[in-house]
Each structure stands twice: as C-alpha cells, then as structure tokens.
N, CA, C and O of each residue as an XYZ file, in Angstrom:
364
protein
N       7.399     26.041      5.786
C       7.206     25.661      4.239
C       6.829     24.386      4.760
O       7.285     23.775      5.726
N       5.760     24.034      3.816
C       5.193     22.552      3.391
C       5.841     21.735      2.176
O       5.685     21.958      0.976
N       6.598     20.746      2.776
C       6.921     20.079      1.427
C       5.736     18.463      1.468
O       5.602     17.802      2.498
N       5.176     18.194      0.429
C       4.075     17.389     -0.077
C       5.509     15.927     -0.070
O       6.552     16.209     -0.661
N       5.424     14.840      0.450
C       6.200     13.524     -0.033
C       5.307     12.647      0.138
O       4.266     12.725      0.791
N       5.794     11.663     -0.559
C       5.342     10.519      0.083
C       5.900      8.984     -1.183
O       7.089      8.686     -1.292
N       4.851      8.280     -1.926
C       5.269      7.296     -2.560
C       4.177      6.882     -3.601
O       3.074      6.683     -3.092
N       4.226      6.779     -4.418
C       3.358      6.459     -5.768
C       3.670      5.317     -6.331
O       4.866      5.029     -6.389
N       2.732      4.451     -6.845
C       2.830      2.985     -7.318
C       1.410      3.548     -8.765
O       0.306      4.092     -8.757
N       2.422      2.947     -9.855
C       2.151      3.376    -11.555
C       1.373      1.390    -11.660
O       2.065      0.426    -11.331
N       0.505      1.305    -11.960
C       0.321     -0.246    -12.729
C       0.596      0.212    -14.026
O       0.423      1.384    -14.360
N       1.157     -0.956    -15.013
C       1.007     -1.068    -16.361
C       0.367     -2.328    -16.681
O       0.958     -3.361    -16.365
N      -0.927     -2.403    -17.350
C      -1.393     -3.796    -17.483
C      -1.204     -4.063    -18.796
O      -1.532     -3.199    -19.609
N      -0.669     -5.244    -19.224
C       0.051     -5.260    -20.688
C      -0.560     -6.307    -21.218
O      -0.693     -7.366    -20.605
N      -1.129     -6.036    -22.803
C      -2.118     -6.487    -23.392
C      -1.728     -7.868    -23.862
O      -1.937     -8.129    -25.047
N      -1.065     -8.995    -22.903
C      -0.088     -9.964    -23.294
C      -0.974    -11.178    -22.206
O      -1.356    -10.974    -21.054
N      -1.088    -12.170    -22.848
C      -1.823    -13.336    -21.801
C      -0.972    -14.743    -21.686
O      -0.064    -15.156    -22.409
N      -1.524    -15.276    -20.639
C      -0.520    -16.440    -20.475
C      -1.538    -17.425    -19.965
O      -2.426    -17.010    -19.220
N      -1.483    -18.717    -20.310
C      -2.503    -19.537    -20.006
C      -1.882    -20.415    -18.864
O      -0.957    -21.177    -19.143
N      -2.448    -20.312    -17.376
C      -1.975    -20.841    -16.139
C      -3.096    -21.174    -15.443
O      -4.244    -20.761    -15.601
N      -2.591    -22.086    -14.529
C      -3.747    -22.369    -13.477
C      -3.575    -21.429    -12.360
O      -2.493    -21.193    -11.822
N      -5.013    -20.764    -11.956
C      -5.213    -19.996    -10.820
C      -4.720    -20.276     -9.380
O      -5.536    -21.104     -8.974
N      -3.810    -20.038     -8.357
C      -3.752    -20.083     -7.294
C      -4.944    -20.190     -6.340
O      -5.108    -21.003     -5.430
N      -5.862    -19.042     -6.804
C      -6.805    -19.016     -5.732
C      -8.248    -19.714     -6.502
O      -8.879    -20.550     -5.855
N      -8.642    -19.389     -7.671
C     -10.051    -20.291     -8.379
C      -9.559    -21.092     -8.638
O     -10.651    -21.658     -8.681
N      -8.519    -22.260     -9.045
C      -7.977    -23.350     -8.903
C      -8.234    -23.823    -10.527
O      -7.889    -24.981    -10.764
N      -8.932    -22.874    -11.922
C      -9.380    -23.196    -13.096
C      -7.817    -22.745    -13.624
O      -6.963    -22.174    -12.945
N      -7.710    -23.192    -15.084
C      -6.976    -22.963    -15.972
C      -7.141    -21.756    -17.095
O      -7.766    -21.881    -18.148
N      -6.554    -20.736    -16.719
C      -7.253    -19.670    -17.333
C      -6.362    -18.612    -18.036
O      -5.159    -18.754    -18.254
N      -6.924    -17.807    -18.279
C      -5.581    -16.611    -19.059
C      -5.468    -15.799    -17.718
O      -6.235    -15.610    -16.775
N      -4.047    -15.352    -18.062
C      -3.491    -14.372    -17.162
C      -2.892    -12.950    -17.791
O      -2.307    -12.977    -18.873
N      -3.084    -11.604    -16.994
C      -2.309    -10.697    -18.060
C      -1.215    -10.694    -17.076
O      -1.039    -11.220    -15.977
N      -0.363     -9.717    -18.050
C       0.729     -9.494    -17.055
C       0.927     -7.674    -16.819
O       0.893     -6.803    -17.688
N       1.101     -7.550    -15.590
C       0.977     -6.393    -14.937
C       2.223     -6.283    -14.161
O       2.899     -7.156    -13.617
N       2.373     -4.969    -14.237
C       4.346     -4.485    -14.020
C       3.776     -3.385    -13.158
O       3.369     -2.421    -13.805
N       3.657     -3.310    -11.878
C       3.810     -1.812    -10.785
C       5.114     -1.426    -10.549
O       5.928     -2.133     -9.954
N       5.407      0.006    -11.129
C       6.446      0.544    -10.784
C       6.117      1.576     -9.551
O       5.052      2.193     -9.529
N       7.249      1.738     -8.383
C       7.013      2.326     -7.238
C       8.243      3.357     -7.247
O       9.420      3.025     -7.383
N       7.627      5.055     -7.029
C       8.456      5.696     -6.694
C       8.533      6.497     -5.190
O       7.713      6.228     -4.312
N       9.560      7.466     -4.997
C       9.505      8.156     -4.109
C       8.967      9.717     -4.782
O       9.477     10.100     -5.835
N       8.117     10.392     -4.219
C       7.888     11.747     -4.657
C       7.566     12.575     -3.815
O       6.846     12.475     -2.822
N       8.394     13.817     -4.443
C       8.090     15.223     -3.829
C       7.345     16.138     -4.599
O       7.605     16.484     -5.751
N       6.173     16.601     -3.725
C       5.394     17.587     -4.891
C       4.872     17.173     -6.288
O       4.660     17.762     -7.348
N       4.724     15.551     -5.705
C       3.903     15.011     -6.190
C       4.905     14.302     -7.929
O       4.384     13.477     -8.679
N       5.816     14.693     -8.077
C       6.694     14.347     -9.001
C       7.506     13.272     -8.596
O       8.312     13.398     -7.674
N       7.323     12.044     -9.325
C       7.998     10.909     -9.256
C       9.554     11.274     -8.997
O       9.926     12.061     -9.868
N      10.541     10.967     -8.116
C      12.043     11.164     -8.526
C      13.028     10.502     -8.190
O      14.136     10.763     -8.658
N      12.789      9.282     -7.108
C      13.708      8.313     -6.655
C      12.861      7.019     -7.066
O      11.794      6.766     -6.508
N      13.388      6.233     -8.053
C      12.635      4.943     -8.320
C      12.845      4.050     -7.257
O      13.952      3.867     -6.750
N      11.568      3.359     -6.827
C      11.895      2.225     -5.539
C      11.555      0.508     -5.973
O      11.364     -0.487     -5.274
N      11.584      0.704     -7.306
C      12.199     -0.903     -7.787
C      10.226     -1.088     -8.151
O       9.277     -0.564     -7.568
N      10.260     -2.052     -9.342
C       9.079     -3.040     -9.571
C       8.928     -4.393     -9.288
O       9.844     -5.154     -8.974
N       7.534     -4.730     -9.428
C       7.089     -5.959     -9.069
C       6.166     -6.502    -10.094
O       5.255     -5.797    -10.527
N       6.321     -7.520    -10.439
C       5.728     -8.159    -11.496
C       4.503     -9.141    -10.954
O       4.608     -9.775     -9.904
N       3.499     -9.177    -11.682
C       2.224     -9.841    -11.388
C       1.839    -10.701    -12.497
O       2.179    -10.638    -13.678
N       0.876    -11.719    -11.753
C       0.290    -12.183    -13.624
C      -1.458    -11.923    -12.828
O      -1.763    -12.216    -11.672
N      -2.001    -11.546    -13.471
C      -3.306    -11.368    -13.188
C      -4.806    -12.296    -13.619
O      -5.370    -12.291    -14.713
N      -5.101    -12.863    -12.689
C      -6.323    -13.821    -13.563
C      -7.308    -12.931    -14.063
O      -7.635    -11.913    -13.454
N      -7.930    -13.375    -15.459
C      -8.835    -12.992    -15.860
C     -10.514    -13.196    -15.297
O     -11.532    -12.504    -15.282
N     -10.111    -14.566    -14.863
C     -11.685    -14.886    -14.300
C     -12.224    -14.099    -13.287
O     -13.270    -13.465    -13.420
N     -11.231    -14.127    -11.813
C     -11.512    -13.715    -10.544
C     -10.588    -12.599    -10.093
O     -10.371    -12.292     -8.921
N      -9.965    -11.914    -11.405
C      -9.222    -10.892    -11.373
C      -7.847    -10.745     -9.777
O      -7.346     -9.746     -9.262
N      -7.696    -12.055     -9.508
C      -6.566    -11.723     -8.307
C      -5.362    -11.797     -8.921
O      -5.048    -12.720     -9.672
N      -4.720    -10.943     -8.665
C      -3.115    -10.876     -8.709
C      -2.501    -11.586     -7.914
O      -2.877    -11.657     -6.744
N      -0.957    -12.563     -8.563
C      -0.564    -12.795     -7.855
C       1.106    -12.361     -8.094
O       1.404    -12.823     -9.195
N       1.980    -11.847     -7.656
C       3.226    -11.849     -7.373
C       4.110    -12.865     -8.217
O       3.996    -13.939     -7.627
N       4.797    -13.003     -9.134
C       5.703    -13.966     -9.665
C       7.495    -12.999     -9.900
O       7.797    -11.876    -10.305
N       8.180    -14.039     -9.453
C       9.629    -13.342     -9.565
C       9.958    -12.655    -11.104
O      10.325    -11.487    -11.229
N       9.670    -14.000    -12.737
C       9.885    -13.075    -13.359
C       8.796    -13.522    -14.482
O       8.340    -14.665    -14.461
N       8.465    -12.730    -15.300
C       7.602    -13.280    -16.630
C       8.097    -14.115    -17.096
O       9.296    -14.316    -17.290
N       6.760    -15.016    -17.457
C       6.915    -15.717    -18.691
C       8.180    -15.497    -19.668
O       8.858    -14.493    -19.884
N       8.241    -16.732    -20.148
C       9.124    -16.637    -21.847
C       8.200    -15.973    -22.734
O       6.994    -15.788    -22.570
N       9.205    -15.526    -24.039
C       8.064    -15.036    -25.354
C       7.500    -16.041    -25.631
O       6.286    -15.834    -25.631
N       7.811    -17.301    -25.933
C       7.312    -18.560    -26.172
C       5.797    -18.746    -25.274
O       4.879    -19.294    -25.883
N       5.584    -18.352    -24.034
C       4.450    -18.478    -23.686
C       3.677    -17.433    -23.831
O       2.511    -17.712    -23.554
N       3.802    -16.575    -24.082
C       2.883    -15.165    -23.913
C       2.382    -15.492    -25.660
O       2.988    -15.861    -26.666
N       0.840    -15.096    -25.315
C      -0.016    -14.861    -26.695
C      -0.568    -12.928    -26.254
O      -0.550    -12.263    -25.218
N      -0.977    -12.672    -27.626
C      -1.312    -11.106    -27.533
C      -2.721    -11.263    -27.699
O      -3.335    -10.202    -27.588
N      -3.435    -12.303    -27.939
C      -4.969    -12.748    -27.849
C      -5.411    -13.422    -26.577
O      -4.579    -14.258    -26.226
N      -6.395    -13.337    -25.812
C      -6.689    -14.024    -24.682
C      -7.365    -15.631    -25.573
O      -7.813    -15.565    -26.718
N      -7.327    -16.470    -25.067
C      -7.601    -17.982    -25.507
C      -8.628    -18.212    -25.110
O      -8.619    -18.416    -23.896
N      -9.836    -18.305    -25.703
C     -11.240    -18.412    -25.200
C     -11.355    -20.499    -24.922
O     -12.180    -20.847    -24.077
N     -10.902    -21.134    -25.322
C     -10.641    -22.157    -24.642
C      -9.923    -23.127    -24.089
O      -8.727    -23.155    -24.378
N     -10.418    -24.063    -23.247
C      -9.203    -24.848    -22.289
C      -8.547    -25.389    -23.098
O      -8.970    -25.895    -24.138
N      -7.182    -25.341    -22.642
C      -6.122    -26.085    -23.545
C      -6.341    -27.274    -23.408
O      -6.599    -27.735    -22.296
N      -6.263    -28.319    -24.929
C      -6.590    -29.460    -25.031
C      -7.904    -29.988    -25.884
O      -8.296    -31.011    -26.446
N      -8.340    -28.606    -25.614
C      -9.828    -28.541    -26.378
C      -9.722    -28.056    -27.959
O      -8.753    -27.399    -28.338
N     -10.638    -28.378    -28.716
C     -10.849    -27.258    -30.180
C     -10.736    -26.377    -30.001
O     -10.909    -26.251    -28.789
N     -10.402    -24.955    -30.673
C     -10.911    -23.689    -30.234
C     -12.714    -23.691    -30.863
O     -13.247    -24.441    -31.680
N     -13.150    -22.788    -30.254
C     -14.679    -22.550    -31.099
C     -14.514    -21.368    -32.116
O     -13.747    -20.407    -32.061
N     -15.233    -21.629    -32.842
C     -15.095    -20.959    -34.364
C     -16.342    -20.111    -34.471
O     -16.561    -19.462    -35.494
C-alpha cells in the first residue's frame, strides 16, 4: 500500500497595506500582509496544522520578510498609498 504524505504551504495575501522602509531596496514603500499556513498532509488532505508565519511583502521589489506580529490596525490601510510620506497625494 502506498501512502502519500507531505507538508503543504498555503499563502494568504491580504489586500491591506502598511508603509515601511524595505530592508532590501531601502525605499519607504507600501508593504502587503502575507500569512503563510503550513500543514501535514496525507493523500493531499491537510490533517495537522504545523503553524503560521507572518510576512510583509514590499510592493516595489517583491521581497517578503518575516515579522513576529502584524502591524496594529491603526497602521493598516486598505488602499495602497501612491505617494511618499510627507508629500502631498497626487490628484
């Protein structure tokens, strides 16, 4: 009898943005929230959750970097900011 087992990762990219400085490209840009869930699978069915990881993804260079917790609700915006902080928004 053959048993198929493994680990499956599922990414949830949220439509929420935070303005932060990217550690890779060094620019202050929008970052999207990414939640990655892992589970042990048997016959391609997730059975045992193995934990979650939280990432912020730079919208410019597409680099994800791990964070311990997501930013607070007051820092999160539902729409990306199209201007640099301190500048006037484009109309």
